[in-house]
C-alpha positions as CSV (number, residue, x, y, z in Angstrom):
1,M,-70.0,-23.9,12.4
2,N,-68.5,-27.3,13.1
3,Y,-71.3,-28.2,15.6
4,L,-74.0,-27.3,13.1
5,W,-72.2,-29.2,10.3
6,D,-71.9,-32.3,12.5
7,K,-75.6,-32.1,13.4
8,T,-76.6,-31.8,9.7
9,V,-74.4,-34.7,8.6
10,N,-75.6,-36.9,11.4
11,E,-79.2,-36.2,10.6
12,L,-78.6,-36.9,6.9
13,R,-76.9,-40.2,7.9
14,R,-79.9,-41.0,10.1
15,R,-82.3,-40.4,7.1
16,V,-80.1,-42.4,4.8
17,S,-80.1,-45.4,7.2
18,G,-83.9,-45.6,6.8
19,Y,-83.4,-45.8,3.1
20,D,-82.2,-48.7,0.9
21,L,-78.6,-48.7,2.0
22,G,-77.4,-51.1,-0.7
23,Y,-78.7,-48.6,-3.4
24,F,-77.2,-45.7,-1.5
25,Y,-73.8,-47.4,-1.2
26,D,-73.9,-48.3,-4.9
27,I,-74.1,-44.6,-5.6
28,A,-71.9,-43.2,-2.9
29,V,-69.0,-45.5,-2.8
30,P,-66.9,-46.0,-5.9
31,G,-65.4,-49.2,-7.3
32,D,-63.9,-51.9,-5.2
33,M,-64.4,-50.0,-2.0
34,R,-68.2,-50.7,-2.3
35,K,-67.8,-54.3,-1.0
36,H,-66.7,-52.9,2.4
37,F,-69.9,-51.0,3.0
38,S,-73.1,-52.8,3.9
39,G,-74.9,-51.5,7.1
40,P,-75.7,-48.3,8.9
41,E,-72.5,-48.6,11.0
42,D,-70.5,-47.9,7.8
43,L,-72.2,-44.6,7.1
44,P,-69.6,-42.5,9.0
45,L,-67.0,-43.9,6.6
46,V,-68.6,-42.2,3.6
47,Q,-67.0,-38.9,2.9
48,D,-69.3,-35.9,3.4
49,V,-69.1,-34.8,-0.2
50,D,-70.2,-38.3,-1.3
51,L,-72.9,-38.4,1.3
52,L,-74.4,-35.2,-0.1
53,R,-74.0,-36.2,-3.7
54,A,-75.6,-39.6,-3.2
55,S,-78.4,-38.1,-1.0
56,R,-79.3,-35.8,-3.8
57,E,-79.2,-38.7,-6.3
58,I,-81.6,-40.9,-4.2
59,G,-84.0,-37.9,-3.6
60,L,-83.2,-37.2,0.1
61,L,-81.9,-33.7,-0.9
62,T,-83.4,-31.5,-3.6
63,D,-81.0,-29.7,-6.0
64,V,-81.5,-26.5,-4.1
65,G,-81.0,-28.2,-0.7
66,F,-77.9,-29.9,-2.0
67,T,-76.4,-26.6,-3.2
68,Q,-77.1,-24.9,0.1
69,V,-75.6,-27.7,2.2
70,D,-72.7,-28.1,-0.2
71,N,-72.0,-24.4,0.1
72,V,-71.9,-24.7,3.9
73,R,-69.6,-27.7,3.5
74,Y,-67.3,-25.6,1.4
75,M,-67.3,-22.8,3.9
76,R,-66.6,-25.2,6.8
77,N,-63.7,-26.7,4.9
78,H,-62.2,-23.5,3.6
79,A,-63.2,-20.6,5.8
80,S,-63.6,-22.0,9.3
81,A,-61.5,-23.2,12.2
82,A,-62.2,-26.8,11.0
83,H,-59.3,-26.6,8.5
84,P,-57.4,-23.4,9.1
85,N,-54.9,-22.3,6.6
86,Q,-54.0,-18.9,5.1
87,S,-54.7,-19.9,1.4
88,S,-58.2,-20.9,2.3
89,S,-59.0,-17.7,4.1
90,L,-57.6,-15.7,1.1
91,A,-59.8,-17.7,-1.2
92,C,-62.8,-17.1,1.0
93,N,-62.0,-13.4,1.3
94,S,-61.8,-13.1,-2.5
95,Q,-65.2,-14.9,-2.9
96,L,-66.7,-12.5,-0.4
97,G,-65.2,-9.6,-2.3
98,L,-63.0,-8.6,0.5
99,G,-59.7,-8.7,-1.4
100,P,-56.3,-9.3,0.2
101,A,-55.8,-8.6,3.9
102,S,-53.3,-5.9,3.2
103,A,-55.8,-4.0,1.0
104,R,-58.4,-4.2,3.7
105,S,-56.0,-2.9,6.2
106,S,-55.1,0.1,4.1
107,R,-58.7,0.8,3.4
108,C,-59.5,0.6,7.2
109,R,-56.6,3.0,7.9
110,R,-57.9,5.5,5.4
111,I,-61.4,5.2,6.8
112,R,-60.3,5.6,10.4
113,S,-58.1,8.6,9.5
114,R,-61.0,10.5,8.1
115,P,-62.4,13.2,10.4
116,T,-65.7,12.2,12.0
117,Q,-68.7,14.5,11.8
118,A,-70.4,15.7,15.0
119,G,-73.3,13.4,16.0
120,C,-72.1,10.4,14.0
């Protein structure tokens, strides 16, 4: 997932660099930090969430495309090896309707303990 995310962000940065960077940075970088951003070499310093948001605002991403890529960003940050932690995996499990791990384990034990039918 990390590899695909990196490729996606790099491609989006490449497309942004062909756009009006001054306008992009005005949208993507808040307040006093804006004066530190001017050329394409500064694009990696823009946070991913700001890159996505500003790309949508300047028309490089549609609303649907933004939502799809932002969902992938969320999964990468909360349900992948990119940022591992137990609370994130619990949040992801609940979003997927999986419930707590202990509940899944007891369901699995109940399912595994059922007699199997011949031919199944």
